[in-house]
ChimeraX commands (.cxc) that place a marker at each C-alpha (Angstrom):
marker #1 position 45.42,-2.13,-58.25 radius 0.5
marker #1 position 44.36,1.47,-59.01 radius 0.5
marker #1 position 47.87,2.53,-60.14 radius 0.5
marker #1 position 46.70,5.82,-61.62 radius 0.5
marker #1 position 45.34,6.85,-58.24 radius 0.5
marker #1 position 48.45,5.65,-56.39 radius 0.5
marker #1 position 50.75,7.53,-58.78 radius 0.5
marker #1 position 48.70,10.72,-58.38 radius 0.5
marker #1 position 48.95,10.27,-54.60 radius 0.5
marker #1 position 52.76,10.04,-54.82 radius 0.5
marker #1 position 52.93,13.18,-56.96 radius 0.5
marker #1 position 50.42,15.11,-54.81 radius 0.5
marker #1 position 52.32,14.37,-51.59 radius 0.5
marker #1 position 55.66,15.30,-53.16 radius 0.5
marker #1 position 54.69,18.51,-54.94 radius 0.5
marker #1 position 52.29,19.46,-52.15 radius 0.5
marker #1 position 55.24,19.37,-49.74 radius 0.5
marker #1 position 57.35,21.44,-52.15 radius 0.5
marker #1 position 54.71,24.11,-52.73 radius 0.5
marker #1 position 53.65,24.29,-49.07 radius 0.5
marker #1 position 57.25,24.91,-48.00 radius 0.5
marker #1 position 57.74,27.54,-50.69 radius 0.5
marker #1 position 54.49,29.29,-49.65 radius 0.5
marker #1 position 55.43,29.12,-45.97 radius 0.5
marker #1 position 58.81,30.71,-46.63 radius 0.5
marker #1 position 57.33,33.37,-48.91 radius 0.5
marker #1 position 55.01,34.45,-46.08 radius 0.5
marker #1 position 58.11,35.10,-43.97 radius 0.5
marker #1 position 59.85,37.04,-46.74 radius 0.5
marker #1 position 62.20,34.22,-47.80 radius 0.5
marker #1 position 62.76,33.68,-51.51 radius 0.5
marker #1 position 62.96,29.90,-51.89 radius 0.5
marker #1 position 63.36,29.74,-55.66 radius 0.5
marker #1 position 66.87,30.89,-56.56 radius 0.5
marker #1 position 67.55,28.77,-59.63 radius 0.5
marker #1 position 69.60,30.72,-62.17 radius 0.5
marker #1 position 69.09,34.10,-60.44 radius 0.5
marker #1 position 72.06,36.42,-61.00 radius 0.5
marker #1 position 74.37,33.56,-61.97 radius 0.5
marker #1 position 76.64,33.15,-64.95 radius 0.5
marker #1 position 78.55,30.47,-66.80 radius 0.5
marker #1 position 78.40,26.84,-65.75 radius 0.5
marker #1 position 76.36,27.51,-62.60 radius 0.5
marker #1 position 73.61,29.20,-64.61 radius 0.5
marker #1 position 73.68,26.47,-67.30 radius 0.5
marker #1 position 73.38,23.61,-64.81 radius 0.5
marker #1 position 70.64,25.32,-62.81 radius 0.5
marker #1 position 68.69,26.20,-65.97 radius 0.5
marker #1 position 68.90,22.63,-67.30 radius 0.5
marker #1 position 67.98,21.29,-63.86 radius 0.5
marker #1 position 64.94,23.59,-63.84 radius 0.5
marker #1 position 63.89,22.42,-67.29 radius 0.5
marker #1 position 64.31,18.77,-66.27 radius 0.5
marker #1 position 62.45,19.03,-62.96 radius 0.5
marker #1 position 59.55,21.03,-64.43 radius 0.5
marker #1 position 59.44,19.06,-67.71 radius 0.5
marker #1 position 59.16,15.72,-65.96 radius 0.5
marker #1 position 55.82,16.70,-64.37 radius 0.5
marker #1 position 53.76,16.80,-67.61 radius 0.5
marker #1 position 55.61,13.67,-68.79 radius 0.5
marker #1 position 54.58,11.85,-65.62 radius 0.5
marker #1 position 50.99,13.14,-65.76 radius 0.5
marker #1 position 50.58,12.24,-69.44 radius 0.5
marker #1 position 51.89,8.73,-68.79 radius 0.5
marker #1 position 49.49,8.32,-65.86 radius 0.5
marker #1 position 46.50,9.75,-67.75 radius 0.5
marker #1 position 47.10,7.57,-70.81 radius 0.5
marker #1 position 48.12,4.52,-68.77 radius 0.5
marker #1 position 51.46,4.09,-70.56 radius 0.5
marker #1 position 53.13,1.27,-68.68 radius 0.5
marker #1 position 55.29,-1.59,-69.89 radius 0.5
marker #1 position 56.00,-3.30,-66.56 radius 0.5
marker #1 position 54.09,-5.91,-64.60 radius 0.5
marker #1 position 52.14,-5.56,-61.36 radius 0.5
marker #1 position 55.09,-6.43,-59.08 radius 0.5
marker #1 position 57.29,-3.67,-60.55 radius 0.5
marker #1 position 54.41,-1.20,-60.44 radius 0.5
marker #1 position 53.61,-1.86,-56.80 radius 0.5
marker #1 position 57.32,-1.64,-55.97 radius 0.5
marker #1 position 57.31,1.70,-57.78 radius 0.5
marker #1 position 54.50,2.95,-55.56 radius 0.5
marker #1 position 56.46,2.00,-52.42 radius 0.5
marker #1 position 59.66,3.59,-53.77 radius 0.5
marker #1 position 57.76,6.78,-54.68 radius 0.5
marker #1 position 56.12,6.92,-51.26 radius 0.5
marker #1 position 59.53,6.46,-49.61 radius 0.5
marker #1 position 60.81,9.36,-51.71 radius 0.5
marker #1 position 57.92,11.51,-50.51 radius 0.5
marker #1 position 58.67,10.74,-46.86 radius 0.5
marker #1 position 62.40,11.40,-47.23 radius 0.5
marker #1 position 61.71,14.68,-49.05 radius 0.5
marker #1 position 59.22,15.82,-46.38 radius 0.5
marker #1 position 61.69,14.97,-43.59 radius 0.5
marker #1 position 64.50,16.81,-45.40 radius 0.5
marker #1 position 62.40,19.95,-45.96 radius 0.5
marker #1 position 61.29,20.00,-42.32 radius 0.5
marker #1 position 64.88,19.46,-41.09 radius 0.5
marker #1 position 66.20,22.34,-43.22 radius 0.5
marker #1 position 63.71,24.79,-41.69 radius 0.5
marker #1 position 64.32,28.25,-43.19 radius 0.5
marker #1 position 67.67,27.31,-44.73 radius 0.5
marker #1 position 65.98,25.38,-47.54 radius 0.5
marker #1 position 66.47,26.86,-51.02 radius 0.5
marker #1 position 65.95,25.69,-54.60 radius 0.5
marker #1 position 69.25,26.53,-56.29 radius 0.5
marker #1 position 72.43,28.02,-54.88 radius 0.5
marker #1 position 71.37,31.02,-52.76 radius 0.5
marker #1 position 72.56,34.39,-53.96 radius 0.5
marker #1 position 70.81,36.24,-51.16 radius 0.5
marker #1 position 69.61,35.48,-47.66 radius 0.5
marker #1 position 71.73,33.84,-44.99 radius 0.5
marker #1 position 71.37,30.11,-44.55 radius 0.5
marker #1 position 72.76,27.77,-41.93 radius 0.5
marker #1 position 74.63,24.51,-42.41 radius 0.5
marker #1 position 72.15,21.83,-41.36 radius 0.5
marker #1 position 73.78,18.58,-40.21 radius 0.5
marker #1 position 71.19,17.15,-37.80 radius 0.5
marker #1 position 68.10,15.03,-38.23 radius 0.5
marker #1 position 68.03,13.20,-41.55 radius 0.5
marker #1 position 71.07,15.24,-42.62 radius 0.5
marker #1 position 73.15,13.19,-40.18 radius 0.5
marker #1 position 72.65,10.24,-42.58 radius 0.5
marker #1 position 72.56,11.94,-45.98 radius 0.5
marker #1 position 74.08,15.20,-47.17 radius 0.5
marker #1 position 71.37,15.46,-49.84 radius 0.5
marker #1 position 68.17,13.82,-48.61 radius 0.5
marker #1 position 65.91,16.23,-50.53 radius 0.5
marker #1 position 67.62,15.24,-53.78 radius 0.5
marker #1 position 67.40,11.59,-52.74 radius 0.5
marker #1 position 63.65,12.14,-52.28 radius 0.5
marker #1 position 63.44,13.56,-55.81 radius 0.5
marker #1 position 65.30,10.54,-57.21 radius 0.5
marker #1 position 63.09,8.00,-55.45 radius 0.5
marker #1 position 59.89,9.77,-56.47 radius 0.5
marker #1 position 61.03,9.87,-60.11 radius 0.5
marker #1 position 62.12,6.24,-60.08 radius 0.5
marker #1 position 58.93,5.17,-58.32 radius 0.5
marker #1 position 56.63,6.83,-60.85 radius 0.5
marker #1 position 58.76,5.47,-63.70 radius 0.5
marker #1 position 58.33,1.94,-62.35 radius 0.5
marker #1 position 54.58,2.50,-62.08 radius 0.5
marker #1 position 54.25,4.02,-65.56 radius 0.5
marker #1 position 57.35,2.90,-67.40 radius 0.5
marker #1 position 57.73,4.12,-70.99 radius 0.5
marker #1 position 60.34,5.98,-73.02 radius 0.5
marker #1 position 58.93,9.38,-72.03 radius 0.5
marker #1 position 59.06,8.90,-68.24 radius 0.5
marker #1 position 62.30,6.90,-68.39 radius 0.5
marker #1 position 64.00,9.56,-70.54 radius 0.5
marker #1 position 62.89,12.46,-68.34 radius 0.5
marker #1 position 63.85,10.52,-65.19 radius 0.5
marker #1 position 67.39,9.92,-66.46 radius 0.5
marker #1 position 67.71,13.56,-67.56 radius 0.5
marker #1 position 66.34,14.94,-64.28 radius 0.5
marker #1 position 68.49,12.71,-62.05 radius 0.5
marker #1 position 71.64,13.51,-64.02 radius 0.5
marker #1 position 70.97,17.27,-63.80 radius 0.5
marker #1 position 70.15,17.10,-60.09 radius 0.5
marker #1 position 73.44,15.26,-59.52 radius 0.5
marker #1 position 75.34,18.00,-61.37 radius 0.5
marker #1 position 73.54,20.56,-59.20 radius 0.5
marker #1 position 74.70,18.69,-56.09 radius 0.5
marker #1 position 78.31,18.89,-57.29 radius 0.5
marker #1 position 77.96,22.67,-57.69 radius 0.5
marker #1 position 76.32,23.03,-54.30 radius 0.5
marker #1 position 79.16,21.11,-52.66 radius 0.5
marker #1 position 81.63,23.69,-53.97 radius 0.5
marker #1 position 79.41,26.52,-52.74 radius 0.5
marker #1 position 79.01,24.94,-49.27 radius 0.5
marker #1 position 82.75,24.31,-48.94 radius 0.5
marker #1 position 83.43,27.95,-49.84 radius 0.5
marker #1 position 80.67,29.27,-47.54 radius 0.5
marker #1 position 81.17,27.09,-44.45 radius 0.5
marker #1 position 84.80,26.01,-44.80 radius 0.5
marker #1 position 86.07,23.44,-42.32 radius 0.5
marker #1 position 82.63,22.86,-40.81 radius 0.5
marker #1 position 81.30,21.63,-44.17 radius 0.5
marker #1 position 84.46,19.65,-45.00 radius 0.5
marker #1 position 84.22,17.84,-41.66 radius 0.5
marker #1 position 80.53,17.13,-42.31 radius 0.5
marker #1 position 81.37,15.92,-45.84 radius 0.5
marker #1 position 83.91,13.55,-44.34 radius 0.5
marker #1 position 81.37,12.12,-41.84 radius 0.5
marker #1 position 78.28,11.73,-44.03 radius 0.5
marker #1 position 77.90,10.29,-47.53 radius 0.5
marker #1 position 76.53,12.28,-50.41 radius 0.5
marker #1 position 73.35,10.23,-50.67 radius 0.5
marker #1 position 73.05,7.77,-47.82 radius 0.5
marker #1 position 75.18,6.55,-44.94 radius 0.5
marker #1 position 77.73,7.64,-42.41 radius 0.5
marker #1 position 81.40,7.18,-43.22 radius 0.5
marker #1 position 83.95,5.16,-41.38 radius 0.5
marker #1 position 87.19,6.87,-40.48 radius 0.5
marker #1 position 89.80,6.68,-43.20 radius 0.5
marker #1 position 87.44,6.76,-46.18 radius 0.5
marker #1 position 87.97,9.37,-48.91 radius 0.5
marker #1 position 86.08,12.64,-48.83 radius 0.5
marker #1 position 83.82,14.12,-51.48 radius 0.5
marker #1 position 81.96,11.04,-52.67 radius 0.5
marker link #1:1,2 radius 0.2
marker link #1:2,3 radius 0.2
marker link #1:3,4 radius 0.2
marker link #1:4,5 radius 0.2
marker link #1:5,6 radius 0.2
marker link #1:6,7 radius 0.2
marker link #1:7,8 radius 0.2
marker link #1:8,9 radius 0.2
marker link #1:9,10 radius 0.2
marker link #1:10,11 radius 0.2
marker link #1:11,12 radius 0.2
marker link #1:12,13 radius 0.2
marker link #1:13,14 radius 0.2
marker link #1:14,15 radius 0.2
marker link #1:15,16 radius 0.2
marker link #1:16,17 radius 0.2
marker link #1:17,18 radius 0.2
marker link #1:18,19 radius 0.2
marker link #1:19,20 radius 0.2
marker link #1:20,21 radius 0.2
marker link #1:21,22 radius 0.2
marker link #1:22,23 radius 0.2
marker link #1:23,24 radius 0.2
marker link #1:24,25 radius 0.2
marker link #1:25,26 radius 0.2
marker link #1:26,27 radius 0.2
marker link #1:27,28 radius 0.2
marker link #1:28,29 radius 0.2
marker link #1:29,30 radius 0.2
marker link #1:30,31 radius 0.2
marker link #1:31,32 radius 0.2
marker link #1:32,33 radius 0.2
marker link #1:33,34 radius 0.2
marker link #1:34,35 radius 0.2
marker link #1:35,36 radius 0.2
marker link #1:36,37 radius 0.2
marker link #1:37,38 radius 0.2
marker link #1:38,39 radius 0.2
marker link #1:39,40 radius 0.2
marker link #1:40,41 radius 0.2
marker link #1:41,42 radius 0.2
marker link #1:42,43 radius 0.2
marker link #1:43,44 radius 0.2
marker link #1:44,45 radius 0.2
marker link #1:45,46 radius 0.2
marker link #1:46,47 radius 0.2
marker link #1:47,48 radius 0.2
marker link #1:48,49 radius 0.2
marker link #1:49,50 radius 0.2
marker link #1:50,51 radius 0.2
marker link #1:51,52 radius 0.2
marker link #1:52,53 radius 0.2
marker link #1:53,54 radius 0.2
marker link #1:54,55 radius 0.2
marker link #1:55,56 radius 0.2
marker link #1:56,57 radius 0.2
marker link #1:57,58 radius 0.2
marker link #1:58,59 radius 0.2
marker link #1:59,60 radius 0.2
marker link #1:60,61 radius 0.2
marker link #1:61,62 radius 0.2
marker link #1:62,63 radius 0.2
marker link #1:63,64 radius 0.2
marker link #1:64,65 radius 0.2
marker link #1:65,66 radius 0.2
marker link #1:66,67 radius 0.2
marker link #1:67,68 radius 0.2
marker link #1:68,69 radius 0.2
marker link #1:69,70 radius 0.2
marker link #1:70,71 radius 0.2
marker link #1:71,72 radius 0.2
marker link #1:72,73 radius 0.2
marker link #1:73,74 radius 0.2
marker link #1:74,75 radius 0.2
marker link #1:75,76 radius 0.2
marker link #1:76,77 radius 0.2
marker link #1:77,78 radius 0.2
marker link #1:78,79 radius 0.2
marker link #1:79,80 radius 0.2
marker link #1:80,81 radius 0.2
marker link #1:81,82 radius 0.2
marker link #1:82,83 radius 0.2
marker link #1:83,84 radius 0.2
marker link #1:84,85 radius 0.2
marker link #1:85,86 radius 0.2
marker link #1:86,87 radius 0.2
marker link #1:87,88 radius 0.2
marker link #1:88,89 radius 0.2
marker link #1:89,90 radius 0.2
marker link #1:90,91 radius 0.2
marker link #1:91,92 radius 0.2
marker link #1:92,93 radius 0.2
marker link #1:93,94 radius 0.2
marker link #1:94,95 radius 0.2
marker link #1:95,96 radius 0.2
marker link #1:96,97 radius 0.2
marker link #1:97,98 radius 0.2
marker link #1:98,99 radius 0.2
marker link #1:99,100 radius 0.2
marker link #1:100,101 radius 0.2
marker link #1:101,102 radius 0.2
marker link #1:102,103 radius 0.2
marker link #1:103,104 radius 0.2
marker link #1:104,105 radius 0.2
marker link #1:105,106 radius 0.2
marker link #1:106,107 radius 0.2
marker link #1:107,108 radius 0.2
marker link #1:108,109 radius 0.2
marker link #1:109,110 radius 0.2
marker link #1:110,111 radius 0.2
marker link #1:111,112 radius 0.2
marker link #1:112,113 radius 0.2
marker link #1:113,114 radius 0.2
marker link #1:114,115 radius 0.2
marker link #1:115,116 radius 0.2
marker link #1:116,117 radius 0.2
marker link #1:117,118 radius 0.2
marker link #1:118,119 radius 0.2
marker link #1:119,120 radius 0.2
marker link #1:120,121 radius 0.2
marker link #1:121,122 radius 0.2
marker link #1:122,123 radius 0.2
marker link #1:123,124 radius 0.2
marker link #1:124,125 radius 0.2
marker link #1:125,126 radius 0.2
marker link #1:126,127 radius 0.2
marker link #1:127,128 radius 0.2
marker link #1:128,129 radius 0.2
marker link #1:129,130 radius 0.2
marker link #1:130,131 radius 0.2
marker link #1:131,132 radius 0.2
marker link #1:132,133 radius 0.2
marker link #1:133,134 radius 0.2
marker link #1:134,135 radius 0.2
marker link #1:135,136 radius 0.2
marker link #1:136,137 radius 0.2
marker link #1:137,138 radius 0.2
marker link #1:138,139 radius 0.2
marker link #1:139,140 radius 0.2
marker link #1:140,141 radius 0.2
marker link #1:141,142 radius 0.2
marker link #1:142,143 radius 0.2
marker link #1:143,144 radius 0.2
marker link #1:144,145 radius 0.2
marker link #1:145,146 radius 0.2
marker link #1:146,147 radius 0.2
marker link #1:147,148 radius 0.2
marker link #1:148,149 radius 0.2
marker link #1:149,150 radius 0.2
marker link #1:150,151 radius 0.2
marker link #1:151,152 radius 0.2
marker link #1:152,153 radius 0.2
marker link #1:153,154 radius 0.2
marker link #1:154,155 radius 0.2
marker link #1:155,156 radius 0.2
marker link #1:156,157 radius 0.2
marker link #1:157,158 radius 0.2
marker link #1:158,159 radius 0.2
marker link #1:159,160 radius 0.2
marker link #1:160,161 radius 0.2
marker link #1:161,162 radius 0.2
marker link #1:162,163 radius 0.2
marker link #1:163,164 radius 0.2
marker link #1:164,165 radius 0.2
marker link #1:165,166 radius 0.2
marker link #1:166,167 radius 0.2
marker link #1:167,168 radius 0.2
marker link #1:168,169 radius 0.2
marker link #1:169,170 radius 0.2
marker link #1:170,171 radius 0.2
marker link #1:171,172 radius 0.2
marker link #1:172,173 radius 0.2
marker link #1:173,174 radius 0.2
marker link #1:174,175 radius 0.2
marker link #1:175,176 radius 0.2
marker link #1:176,177 radius 0.2
marker link #1:177,178 radius 0.2
marker link #1:178,179 radius 0.2
marker link #1:179,180 radius 0.2
marker link #1:180,181 radius 0.2
marker link #1:181,182 radius 0.2
marker link #1:182,183 radius 0.2
marker link #1:183,184 radius 0.2
marker link #1:184,185 radius 0.2
marker link #1:185,186 radius 0.2
marker link #1:186,187 radius 0.2
marker link #1:187,188 radius 0.2
marker link #1:188,189 radius 0.2
marker link #1:189,190 radius 0.2
marker link #1:190,191 radius 0.2
marker link #1:191,192 radius 0.2
marker link #1:192,193 radius 0.2
marker link #1:193,194 radius 0.2
marker link #1:194,195 radius 0.2
marker link #1:195,196 radius 0.2
marker link #1:196,197 radius 0.2
marker link #1:197,198 radius 0.2
marker link #1:198,199 radius 0.2
view
């Protein structure tokens, strides 16, 4: 299988979606990138580390693909391609569902709406889930210490960002967000009545 080509396809679809959305919003005067802008303390630290992780993983992935660094067999690598492609599709669906409320980082300016429909009816964080699956997919395709290390770092920082965003959303949207949080799981699934909130 041409795994280099398949991995590049996964990355191109993912980052193409990201950049196209950012460009589309910029044309309408919306500042998508709000990581670390005007923030202090823990919020700034988490967003800065998340930015380093999510940008740093790209050259790690590309270097691994270019040099063919892979320690897993064909079955794991093909599974990685499917997982990465699934991540691309989830990310694309999430970005389209968010419309103009999509931001990278906690927004300091510009009004956003609480989006709870479409894919957001089944995951409170489908864009992040798309990131995770893309990272895991490429790691399975080109598994080595570099990609595995960056994947673990990036996923852990994205999860910490989610925890911060949950506090922001609860403060911004109040009961509407808390009710949504009670209905829909953080990553995937709808909740049954009586289950605990915030997980």
